[in-house]
C-alpha positions as CSV (number, residue, x, y, z in Angstrom):
1,M,47.1,-5.6,-87.6
2,N,43.4,-6.5,-87.9
3,N,42.9,-6.8,-84.1
4,I,40.0,-4.6,-83.1
5,M,39.6,-3.6,-79.5
6,V,36.2,-4.4,-78.1
7,L,35.9,-2.9,-74.6
8,G,32.5,-4.4,-73.9
9,N,30.2,-3.3,-71.1
10,I,31.4,-0.3,-69.0
11,V,29.4,1.2,-66.1
12,L,30.4,4.8,-65.4
13,I,29.7,6.3,-61.9
14,P,30.0,10.1,-61.7
15,G,31.1,12.2,-58.7
16,Y,29.5,14.7,-56.3
17,M,26.9,16.9,-58.0
18,T,27.8,15.6,-61.5
19,D,25.7,13.7,-64.0
20,D,25.9,12.0,-67.4
21,R,27.2,15.1,-69.0
22,L,30.5,14.6,-67.1
23,W,31.3,11.9,-69.7
24,D,30.4,13.9,-72.8
25,D,33.9,14.1,-74.2
26,M,34.7,10.5,-73.5
27,V,31.6,8.8,-75.0
28,E,32.7,8.8,-78.6
29,P,36.3,7.4,-78.0
30,L,35.0,4.7,-75.7
31,Q,32.2,3.7,-78.1
32,R,34.6,3.8,-81.1
33,H,36.6,1.1,-79.3
34,G,33.6,-1.1,-78.6
35,G,32.5,0.3,-75.3
36,V,28.9,-0.3,-74.4
37,L,28.2,2.3,-71.8
38,T,25.8,2.4,-68.9
39,F,25.5,5.7,-67.1
40,A,24.9,5.3,-63.4
41,Q,22.7,7.9,-61.6
42,L,23.3,9.4,-58.2
43,D,20.1,11.4,-58.0
44,Q,18.4,8.9,-55.7
45,G,19.4,7.2,-52.5
46,E,19.9,8.3,-48.9
47,S,23.3,6.6,-48.5
48,M,26.1,5.3,-50.6
49,D,25.0,1.7,-49.8
50,D,21.6,2.6,-51.2
51,M,23.1,4.2,-54.3
52,A,25.2,1.1,-54.9
53,E,22.2,-1.2,-54.7
54,R,20.2,1.0,-57.1
55,I,23.1,1.0,-59.6
56,I,23.5,-2.8,-59.4
57,K,19.9,-3.2,-60.6
58,C,20.8,-1.3,-63.8
59,C,24.1,-3.1,-64.6
60,P,24.7,-5.7,-67.3
61,P,25.6,-9.2,-66.3
62,T,29.3,-8.5,-66.4
63,F,31.1,-5.2,-66.8
64,A,34.1,-3.0,-66.3
65,L,33.3,-0.4,-63.6
66,L,34.6,3.2,-63.5
67,G,34.1,5.3,-60.4
68,F,35.1,9.0,-60.4
69,S,35.7,10.8,-57.1
70,M,32.7,10.1,-54.8
71,G,31.7,7.5,-57.4
72,G,34.9,5.6,-56.5
73,Y,33.5,4.9,-53.0
74,I,30.3,3.6,-54.5
75,A,32.1,1.5,-57.1
76,R,34.0,-0.3,-54.3
77,K,30.7,-1.0,-52.6
78,I,29.5,-2.6,-55.8
79,V,32.6,-4.7,-56.1
80,Q,32.1,-5.9,-52.5
81,R,28.5,-7.0,-53.3
82,I,28.9,-8.6,-56.7
83,P,32.6,-9.3,-57.3
84,E,31.8,-12.1,-59.8
85,R,30.2,-9.6,-62.2
86,V,32.9,-6.9,-62.1
87,T,35.6,-7.8,-64.7
88,S,37.8,-4.8,-64.0
89,L,37.8,-1.6,-61.8
90,I,38.9,1.9,-62.6
91,L,39.1,4.4,-59.8
92,A,39.7,8.0,-60.8
93,A,40.5,11.0,-58.6
94,T,39.2,9.2,-55.5
95,S,40.3,8.0,-52.1
96,S,39.6,5.3,-49.4
97,R,39.8,7.8,-46.6
98,A,36.9,9.1,-44.6
99,D,35.9,12.7,-44.8
100,S,37.6,14.8,-42.1
101,E,35.4,16.5,-39.5
102,Q,36.2,19.8,-41.2
103,Q,35.1,18.4,-44.6
104,Q,31.9,17.1,-43.1
105,R,31.1,20.4,-41.4
106,T,31.8,22.4,-44.6
107,K,29.4,20.2,-46.6
108,A,26.7,20.3,-44.0
109,S,27.1,24.1,-43.7
110,A,26.7,24.5,-47.5
111,A,23.5,22.4,-47.4
112,D,22.2,24.5,-44.5
113,A,23.0,27.8,-46.3
114,V,20.6,27.3,-49.2
115,T,16.9,26.9,-49.7
116,P,15.0,25.4,-52.6
117,H,14.5,28.9,-53.9
118,S,18.0,30.2,-53.5
119,Y,19.9,27.1,-54.8
120,N,21.4,27.7,-58.2
121,G,24.1,25.0,-58.4
122,L,27.5,25.1,-56.8
123,S,29.4,28.4,-56.5
124,N,32.1,29.3,-59.0
125,V,34.6,29.4,-56.1
126,S,34.0,25.8,-55.1
127,L,33.8,24.7,-58.8
128,G,37.0,26.6,-59.6
129,Y,38.9,24.8,-56.8
130,S,38.0,21.4,-58.5
131,L,39.9,22.5,-61.6
132,H,43.6,23.0,-62.4
133,Q,44.6,26.3,-60.9
134,D,45.3,27.8,-64.3
135,R,41.8,26.9,-65.5
136,S,39.9,27.7,-62.3
137,R,38.1,30.7,-64.0
138,D,37.6,29.0,-67.4
139,P,34.0,30.1,-68.2
140,A,33.2,27.1,-70.3
141,L,34.3,24.6,-67.8
142,L,32.7,26.4,-64.9
143,Q,29.4,26.5,-66.8
144,R,29.5,22.8,-67.6
145,L,30.1,22.0,-63.9
146,K,27.4,24.5,-62.7
147,G,24.9,23.2,-65.2
148,M,25.2,19.6,-63.8
149,G,24.5,20.9,-60.3
150,Q,21.6,23.0,-61.5
151,R,20.1,20.0,-63.3
152,L,20.4,17.7,-60.3
153,G,18.8,20.3,-58.1
154,Y,18.4,21.3,-54.5
155,D,17.2,18.0,-53.1
156,V,20.1,16.0,-54.6
157,F,22.5,18.7,-53.4
158,V,21.3,18.4,-49.8
159,R,21.3,14.6,-49.9
160,Q,24.8,14.3,-51.4
161,S,26.2,16.9,-49.1
162,R,25.1,14.9,-46.1
163,L,26.4,11.5,-47.3
164,D,28.8,9.7,-45.0
165,R,32.1,8.8,-46.8
166,N,33.4,6.2,-44.5
167,A,37.0,4.9,-44.8
168,D,37.3,1.5,-46.5
169,T,41.1,1.1,-46.6
170,D,40.8,-2.1,-44.6
171,L,38.6,-3.6,-47.3
172,L,40.8,-2.9,-50.3
173,A,42.7,-6.1,-50.0
174,K,39.5,-8.0,-50.8
175,I,39.3,-6.5,-54.3
176,H,40.7,-9.2,-56.6
177,C,39.7,-7.9,-60.1
178,P,42.3,-6.0,-62.2
179,T,42.3,-2.4,-61.0
180,L,43.6,0.8,-62.4
181,I,44.0,4.0,-60.3
182,I,44.0,7.3,-62.2
183,A,45.2,10.4,-60.4
184,A,45.6,14.0,-61.5
185,K,49.0,15.7,-60.9
186,N,47.4,19.0,-59.9
187,D,44.3,17.8,-58.0
188,R,43.6,20.1,-55.1
189,M,40.8,18.0,-53.7
190,R,42.5,14.5,-53.6
191,S,46.2,14.1,-53.0
192,L,48.5,11.9,-55.0
193,Q,49.1,10.1,-51.7
194,E,45.5,9.0,-51.5
195,S,45.8,7.4,-54.9
196,E,49.0,5.7,-53.9
197,E,47.2,4.3,-50.9
198,L,44.6,2.7,-53.1
199,Q,47.3,1.3,-55.4
200,E,49.3,-0.1,-52.5
201,N,46.4,-1.7,-50.8
202,I,44.5,-3.2,-53.8
203,P,46.3,-6.4,-54.9
204,G,48.0,-5.9,-58.3
205,A,46.6,-2.4,-58.9
206,E,48.3,-0.1,-61.3
207,L,48.5,3.7,-61.0
208,R,48.6,6.3,-63.8
209,V,49.1,10.1,-63.1
210,I,47.7,12.6,-65.6
211,E,49.8,15.8,-65.9
212,N,48.4,19.3,-66.2
213,C,45.1,18.4,-64.7
214,G,43.0,19.2,-61.7
215,H,40.3,17.0,-60.0
216,M,37.8,17.1,-62.9
217,I,39.8,14.7,-65.2
218,P,36.9,13.8,-67.5
219,L,36.3,17.4,-68.3
220,E,39.9,18.7,-68.2
221,Q,41.8,15.9,-69.9
222,P,39.3,13.5,-71.5
223,A,41.5,12.4,-74.3
224,K,44.3,11.4,-71.9
225,F,41.8,9.8,-69.6
226,C,40.5,7.7,-72.5
227,E,44.0,6.8,-73.7
228,E,45.0,5.5,-70.3
229,M,41.7,3.7,-69.8
230,I,41.4,2.1,-73.3
231,G,45.0,1.0,-73.3
232,W,44.7,-0.6,-69.9
233,L,41.4,-2.3,-70.6
234,N,42.7,-3.6,-74.0
235,N,45.7,-5.2,-72.1
236,R,43.3,-7.1,-69.8
């Protein structure tokens, strides 16, 4: 029983209006199992393609790639560009569907409604919706989420709110690296059906569903997230 798990290089891509602090509760477990972590930044770039190109410049030669929520769209763009360098792919709380017209309008309206002086992070209402219903008013979780939005600032909020999330379901069959889909049972932002569509269309993909969890899996259930991720990567 002397086998030691060495996860190796892992690139982590956060989601909409989240930054490195999204991963705070996952860093120690991943590093303890040999993970060498690269934290992708989404504070620059006018499009998801631009963001993907910027991240590629900071990636190690080969790596496992984790994309959370909006980061899942960008992760798949990276796989399309440099498939020979991505050893495995983990997609969490994400989708291959395009934003609906209503979702686009809501985000554009939110961007129009604030100014550089009035912006103070996302509202507690919108942040609460991203959490399990029972934790939607948890002050500690809300403050962690709001703090990320405040640090990223007004310009990033406007840019990310106006990004086009185009459907890429028709491209999923071209992903040939081992792929794990992680969904949250109580996610009110991304349905389980959307995760099942990813699993069904990516060859050989596996799906894990985390119970008692809303959309923000890295903050709500970091231990379970790490358990699923480390176990799967170790079996690769």
